[in-house]
C-alpha positions in Angstrom: 0.0 0.0 0.0 1.3 3.5 -0.9 1.1 6.3 1.6 -1.8 8.7 0.7 -4.5 10.6 2.4 -6.1 8.8 5.3 -3.2 6.4 5.6 -2.0 5.5 9.1 1.8 5.6 8.9 4.6 4.6 11.3 8.1 5.9 10.5 11.5 5.5 12.2 13.8 8.4 11.6 16.8 10.5 12.7 16.8 14.2 12.3 20.0 16.3 12.0 20.8 19.9 11.5 23.2 21.2 8.9 26.0 21.3 11.4 25.6 17.5 11.9 24.0 17.8 15.4 21.1 15.5 16.1 17.7 16.7 17.1 16.3 13.1 17.3 17.6 9.6 16.7 21.3 10.0 17.4 21.8 6.6 19.1 18.6 4.8 17.9 15.9 5.9 15.5 13.0 7.9 16.8 9.5 6.7 15.9 6.4 8.6 15.0 3.0 7.6 13.9 0.4 9.8 12.2 -2.5 9.9 9.7 -1.8 11.6 6.4 -3.8 14.7 5.4 -4.5 16.2 8.8 -1.6 18.6 9.5 0.1 16.3 12.0 3.5 16.8 10.3 5.2 19.8 8.7 3.7 19.8 5.2 7.1 19.3 3.4 7.8 16.1 5.3 4.3 14.7 4.7 4.5 15.5 1.0 7.8 13.7 0.7 6.3 10.6 2.2 3.2 10.4 -0.1 3.6 7.5 -2.5 6.2 5.6 -0.5 5.4 2.0 0.6 6.1 0.1 3.7 9.9 -0.7 4.0 10.9 2.3 1.9 13.9 4.4 3.0 14.4 8.0 2.2 16.9 10.8 2.9 15.6 14.2 2.5 16.5 17.8 3.3 13.8 20.3 4.2 14.8 24.0 3.8 14.1 26.2 6.8 11.4 28.1 5.0 9.5 24.9 4.4 10.1 23.5 7.9 9.6 25.9 10.8 10.2 29.1 8.8 13.1 31.6 9.0 13.9 33.3 12.3 11.7 36.3 12.7 13.4 39.2 14.5 10.0 40.7 15.3 9.4 37.6 17.5 12.2 38.7 19.8 10.9 41.3 22.3 12.3 43.1 25.3 10.1 43.9 28.3 10.6 46.1 31.3 10.4 43.8 34.4 8.0 46.3 36.0 5.6 45.6 33.1 6.3 41.8 33.2 6.7 40.9 36.9 6.6 37.1 36.1 9.9 37.6 34.3 11.8 38.2 37.6 11.7 34.4 38.2 12.8 33.4 34.6 16.4 32.4 33.9 18.4 33.6 30.8 19.3 30.7 28.5 16.2 28.6 29.5 12.9 27.9 27.9 9.7 28.8 29.6 6.0 27.9 29.0 3.1 30.4 29.3 -0.5 29.3 29.6 -3.6 31.3 28.6 -5.9 30.9 31.6 -9.0 31.6 29.5 -8.3 29.2 26.6 -5.9 26.7 28.3 -3.5 27.0 25.3 0.2 26.9 26.0 3.2 28.3 24.1 6.9 28.3 24.8 9.5 31.0 24.6 13.2 31.3 25.1 14.6 33.7 27.7 17.3 35.2 25.5 18.7 37.8 28.0 17.9 39.3 31.4 19.1 42.3 33.3 18.1 43.8 36.6 15.4 45.8 34.8 14.6 44.1 31.5 14.0 40.7 30.0 14.3 39.7 26.3 12.1 36.8 25.1 12.4 34.9 21.8 9.1 33.5 20.6 10.6 31.8 17.5 10.3 28.0 17.2 13.5 26.4 18.4 14.1 25.0 14.8 13.2 28.2 13.0 15.9 29.1 10.5 17.3 25.6 10.5 17.5 23.2 7.5 16.3 19.7 8.6 18.0 16.5 7.4 15.9 13.4 7.7 17.0 9.8 7.3 13.8 7.7 7.6 12.2 4.4 7.0 8.5 3.6 6.5 7.8 0.9 9.1 4.1 0.5 8.6 1.3 1.7 6.3 -2.4 0.9 6.5 -5.7 2.6 5.9 -6.7 4.7 9.0 -9.5 3.2 11.0 -12.8 5.1 11.3 -12.2 5.6 15.0 -8.8 7.2 14.3 -10.3 9.5 11.7 -13.1 10.5 14.1 -10.5 11.3 16.7 -8.5 13.6 14.5 -11.5 15.3 12.8 -14.3 15.1 15.3 -16.3 17.9 13.6 -16.7 15.9 10.5 -18.1 12.7 12.0 -20.9 11.7 14.3 -24.7 11.4 14.0 -26.4 13.5 11.4 -29.6 15.2 12.3 -32.3 15.3 9.7 
């Protein structure tokens, strides 16, 4: 079976950056499963997998612009600690997670710098501006089950009212 929309796929992979450093799979391959066509992967990776069959191996490079985008300087912001009192407890060089109490959504940011009066936060994705190098193997491909599709697109399934 070839990978296509509504395929349940399991891959094993290693992911490196252009400098040779590993993001995943340095000592043993990482594993990931997903259903094709529902935005569970970066689009360029998903597109590269379409048409492959179980057992296929592929090396591919995804440019930064097609992965997590280029670094965006407008996403690096400096705040006065008097305006952002929670920043007093943050540590430069570490990642932090913020939570929206109304929606429950979470997002992460990097504490780029901190002084006695200011804090600089970087909201770029950690892999923004990085070219991604995948070495992967398609371990398993099958049609997604109705229950799996219902889980990933709940608004499109269920009882219909007349």
